[in-house]
N, C-alpha and C positions, 0 to 999 in steps of 0.2 A: 794875750799870748806874749806880747813883748814886755810884759811886767811879770812873767813867770819867774820863780826863784832861779837865781844863777849864782850858786855859792862860789866865791872866789872869782867871779866874773869869767869863769872858764869858757862858757859858750861865747861870750863877747870877744874874748881874746882869740879863741880858736877861729871864729868867723872872720875877724879882721885879718888874721894870718892867712886864711884861705884865699881871701881876695888878693892879698899881696902875692901869694904863691901862683895863683892862676894868671894874674896880670904879668908877673915876671916870665912865666912860661910862654905866653902869647907874644910878649914883647921880644923875647929872645928868638922866637921863630920868625917874626917879622924882620928883625935886624939881619937874620941869616938869609933873607930873601925867599923864604918858603911861601908857597901858595896859601890862599885863604882856606882851602880845604885842609891843608896840613896844619895851619895855625889853629883852626877849630879843634882838630884832633889832638893837638898838643895841649890846648886849654882843658879839654875833657880829661886827658890823661892826668894832668896836674890835679884837677878837681878830685878825680877818683883816688889818686895816691894820698891826698890829704884827708879824704872822707872815709876810706875803707880800711886803711892800715891802722889797726887798733890793738896791736900787741901790748902786753903789760909793761914792757921794758923798752927803753930807747934803743938798746943794741938790737933787740928783736925787730923793732920797727924799721931800723936801717936795713936789716937783712931782707925783710919782706919787701920793702921798697925796691931794693936792688934786684929782687926776684921777679918783679912785675913784668919786665920784658920777656922773661922765660915763658910766662903764660900768654902775654899779649902778642909778641911778634909772630909766633906760628899761626895764631888765630887770624891776625891781619893778613898774612900771606894766603891762608886758606880762603878767607872771605873774599879777597880781591880776585883770586884766581878763579873762583867759582861764581863770580858775579853774573856772568852771562849764561850760566847753566842752572836754571831754576830748581830742578828736582835735586841735583847734587847739592846745591847751596842750601836748600831747605833741610835736607837730611843732615848735613854738616852742622847747621845751626842748632838743630835739636840735640845732636850729640854734644855740642858745646854746652847747651843748657843742662843736660844730665850730668856731665862731668863737673860743671861749675857748682851745682847744688850738692852733688855727692862729696865734693872737696870740703864742705863745711864740717864734716866729721873730724877733720884734722885741726880744728880750732880756728883762732883768729887769722892765722896765716892762710890756711886753706880757704877761708871765707873771702879774704881780700883777693887772692889770686883767682878764685872762681868768678867773682864779680868783674875783675879787670878783664879776664878773658872774654866773658860774655859781652861786655861793653865794647871791646875792640871789634867784635863781629857786628854789633849793633851800629857802631859809628860808620862802618863802611857802607851799610845800607842807607843810613841817614844822608851821607854825603855822596852816595853812588860812586865810591872809589873804585878804580880799575887797576890792574897789575902795573901799568906804567907809573902809577903814583906811589908805589910801594916804597921806593928808597926815601922819598921825602917824608912819607908817613913815619917810617922808622926814625928818621932824623928828628922829626917833630916830637915823637914820644920820648926819645932819649933825652933831648934838650929839656922837655917839660919835667921829666923826673929829676934831672940834675937841678933845674931851677927850683922846683917845689921842695926837693930835698935840702937844698942850701937854705931856703927860707925856714924850713921846719927844724932842721938840726943845727944850723949855725947862726942864722940871723935872729930867729925868734924861737928858741928852744923851750917852749912852755913845759914840756914833760920833764925836763931836768929838775925843775923846782917842785912841780906837782905831778908825779907820775899818774897816768890814768889808771883807774882800777881795772884789773883783769876781769874779763867777762867770766861768769861762772860756767863751768863745763856743761855741755849739753846733757840731756837725759840719757841714761844708759840703755844698752840694748845691743843685740847682735842680729845680723841678717836683716830680715824685714821688720824685726822688732825695734830696730834702731830708727828713731824719728827722722834723722837726716837721710837715711836710705829711702824710707817711705816718701819723704818730701821730694827726693830726686825723681821718683816715678811720677808723683803728682804734678810737679812743675813741668816735666817733659810732656805729659799728657795735656796739661793746660795750654802750654805753648804750641803744641801740635794743633789743638782746636783753634787757638787764636790765629795761627798761621794760615790754616785753611780758610776760615771764615774771613779773616782780614784780607787775604788775597782776592777773595771773591768780591770784596767791597772796593779794593784798590790795588792794582798791580804795583803802584809806586810807593805807597805809604803803609803797607801791611805790617811793617816791622814795629809800628807803635803798639799794635795789639800784642805782639810777642813780648815787647818790653814791659808792657803793663802786667801781663801774667807773671813774668820773671820777678819783677820788683815787689809784687804783692807777697811772694813767698820769702822775701828777705826778712830775717828777724822775726819769723813766726814759727810756732811749734805745734799748733793745734788747729782743728777745723774752725772753731770760733774765732781765734785770733786772725786767721786768714780771711774769713768773711768780713770781719770788722775792718781790716786793713783795705780790702777791696772797696768797701763803701767809702772809706775816707779818701782813697785815691781818686775815685770818680768825683766826689764832692770837690776836692781840691782842683781837679782838672777843669770842672765846669766853671768854677769861679775864676781860675786862671785864664780860661778862654775868653770870658767876659772882659777881663782886664786887658787881654791881648788885643781885643777889638778896639779898645779905647787908647791903648798905648803903642803897641807894636805896629799895627796897620798904618796909622797916620804918619809914622816916621819914614816909611818907604825905604828902610835900610840905611838911613843916614849914619855914616860910620861913627862919628863922635858921640852923639847922644845914645846910639845903640850900645856902644862899648860901655858907656857910663852906667846904663841901665842893666846890662849883663852883670857888671860888677856888683850892683845892688842885689841882683837876684842870687849871685853866688853867696853873698853875705846872708841873705834870707834863708837859703837852703841850709847852710850850716847852723844858723842861729835857731831855726825852728825845728830841725830834724828830731831832736830828743823830745820836746814837749808836744809837738803836733805834726803828725804825718800829713794831715790835710793842708796845713799852711806850707809845709815843705813842697808838696805837689803843686800848690799855687805858684810858687816861685820857679819850680822846674818848668811848668807849662808856659809861663810868661817868658822865661829865658829861651825856650824852644822857639816860640814865636819870633823873638828878636833875632835869633840865629837864622831862621827862615827868611826874615827880612834882609839880613846881610847877604844871603845867597840869592836874593831877588825872586823868590817864588812865593812870598807870603800874600795871601788874600783871604777874605772871610770864609770862603768855602773850604780852604785848607784847615782852618781852625775847627769848623764843623766836622770835617773828616777826622780830625784828631779826637774829638769827643766820641765819635762812633767807634773808632778803633779801640779807644780806652774802654768803652763799655763792653766790647767783644772780649777784650783781654780779661776784664774783671769777671765776666760771665764764665769764661773758660776756667779761671782759678776757682770760682765757686763750685762749678760742677766737679772739678778734679778732687777737691778736698772732701766733698760729700760722697763721691762714688768710688774713689780709688784709694785703697789702703788708708782709710780715715784714722786720724789720731783725735780721739774725742776730747772736747774741752775739759770734761770732768777728769779724765785720766791725766792730762797735763797739769791741771790745777792741783790735783792730789799729790803728784810727784814733786812739784816745786814747793808746796806747802810743807810736805814732810822734810824736805831738805832744809828749809828754813828752821823748822822746829829742832832738828838735830843740831843745827848750828847754834841755836839758843842754848842747848844743853852743853855743847863744847865750850861756849863762852863762859857759862857759869862755872863749869869745872875748872877752867884755866884761871878764872878770877879767884876761886877758892884756894887753889894751889899757890897762887901768888901771895894772897893774904896770909897763908900758912908759912911763908918764908922761902918758897922755891923761886930763886931769881930767874930761872929759865922759863917759867910759866908766864905766858903773855896772852891775855884775852883780846888784845887789840886786833890782831889779824882775824880772829873769829868774828869780832864785831864788824869789821870792814866787809868780810864775806857775807855777813847777814844783811847788810845794806844792799849789796848786789843781788842777793837772792830775793829780797823783798821787791826790788825793782822788777825782777823776773816774775814774781807772783802777781804784781800789779798788771803786767802785760797779759799773763794767763787769765786773770779774772776780768780783764777789760770787756770781753764780750758780754759777760753777765751783768756788769754795772753800766753798760751802754744805755743811754736814754731811750733808745728804740727797742731794747730787749723786752719782750712780752712776759718773761718768766719772773713774775713779781717775787715769789717765795725765794727763788735762787738769787735774785738781785739783792734782797734783804740780807740773805746769808753772806753773800760775797762782800757786801759793804761792812758787815759786822766783822768778818774775818780780817779784812784789811785794817779796820780800826784797831782790833785787838793785837794784830801783828805789829802795827806801829807802836802800840804801848809796850810790847815786848822789846822792840828795838830801843825805845827810850830808856827802859830800865837796864838793858845790856850796856848802853853807852854810859849810864851812870855807874854801873859796876866797874867799867874800865877805868873811869876817873878815880874811883875809890881805891881800886887795886894798885893804881900807879902812885898813890900816896904812901911814902915810906913810914909815916906815922900811924897808918891804919892798923888796927889790931885784928886778931883772929880768936874766935872762941868756939865752943862746941855748938852753939846755936847756929852759927853759919854753916857748919857741916850738915846739921839736921835740915836746915832750910834748903841747902843745895840738893840734898837727897830728895826732898819733896818735889823740887823743880824737875829733877831727872825722872821721878816717878810719874809726874804729870805729862812730861813729854812722851814717856813710854806708853802711857794710856792713850795718848792721841795718835801715836804712830803705829800702834798694834794693828794688824790686819782686821778689816771689818768682819765682824762676827766673832772676833777673838776678844774676850774680856780682858782689858788691861787692869793694872792695879788700881784699886779705888783711891781717889784723891779727894781730900777735903781741905779747903783753904784755911789756914790758921789766921788768927787775928793779926792785924798789922802792928808792927813794933813802933816804938816812939820815934819821932823824927830825928832825934839825936843819934840814932844808929843807922847811918846811911846805907851801909852794905846790907844789913838785914832788911831795911826798907825796900831796897831794890829787889832783893831775892823774894820777899813776900809779894811785891808787886808782880813779879814774874809768875809766882805761884797762882795768885788770884786770876791773872790774865789767862794762863794756860787752862785753869779749871773752867773759866768762862768760854774758852774756845771749844769745849766739848759740845756745847749746844749747837752751834752751826755746823761743826765738822762731823759729828757722829749721829745726828738725827736725820730723818728722811728729808732729802733736799726738796721734795715736792710739797711737803706739808708747810702750813703757815709757821713763821718763826715766832716762838714764844720765848722772850728773854726773862729769865727768873731773876728775882732780886738778889 
């Protein structure tokens, strides 16, 4: 896990910056004389601001960070006011869940504001905050956003040098056909189930079940993705509880070592979030145990209760995605793969125009978008390639699709390099090869049952012709994709020579 690829050491730098930002937020709250409850709230606010604000441009990130209180402060007021009124509190919490998930339709900003609002309600349950503490909670959150924003945008502005790639827009649709709308209903139903069963198990710690259901739905788009994410969350929680018994319990809330280990956990959360959800949950669970130690309520039985509530939340998410407006794994897979294939066609067309002398044509943005789309395809196909998946034929197909799409991306990157060379030449063979690539994409993206244009891969050109070599490579790869994409997914995969 800690040797996973980290191009440009972005994960390392982002994780180190997160530690600095969270430490600065907590230190500022302590210097201002705020309570431990407020300091923890401020630390969480800083972590969320650094973790969830993922707009594609620095200016947009600043605006989203500035808008976080707009989502968080009313929720804090609502949650603390209703703290002693269980039925009203529960109804309000579920309303926040629905609104937070529904907001994802508005892109990265809606995603960040939705998560921040939910977590402000969650933290009041975690800390048992009451209305009298609201002023210092506001102060802690405000100070935390100032501190984390100063670290992110002034002290350590990573994004100025290497802007983060913008996430590809979600799958299209209107009404209940929109995946984010369906997910809002699913998440609300899952959290309602988790809330009811969680409260039957514990009147004090039921919110862990709700939090589990909520976070399982973050960054998922299909039934299969959600089920796999639930499994990984439970796995990471179990291992984290075991570590908590060995690390957090013996400390008995000692401030200095606890604070140092919380900083390590913050680093681990950020460093492992992209490559491994299970490892991220391991660090989240250990950090939660350490915070309970600081609050003086940690004991082995509490960690066991944490596991039980997590299992309830994961079960609620599983039932919701299976029974309520399900988005099938196959439908999500097909949609993301088709978008990636259309991006391949756009990249090759732009490269051809550039080679033909059009200075405004640039395949590089299409190539960057293709990399993002392939990341989304990998997420969509993750349930099928999971080691525990019993669907062997579909697993083989998914693996072949991923390998062939990676080959496409490699040839597209090569075309971008060739097109950027002012000495590169253009001839009629390039136009013919590009046309064949477009025909191959059209054949693959035609609706099932509709015959696309027949495509036959031409012999590969000599290595001395790099542009032609990459176009023919794309052509061969796209023709090969027809086998896993257009044949019966339940039949054994036969790869022709």
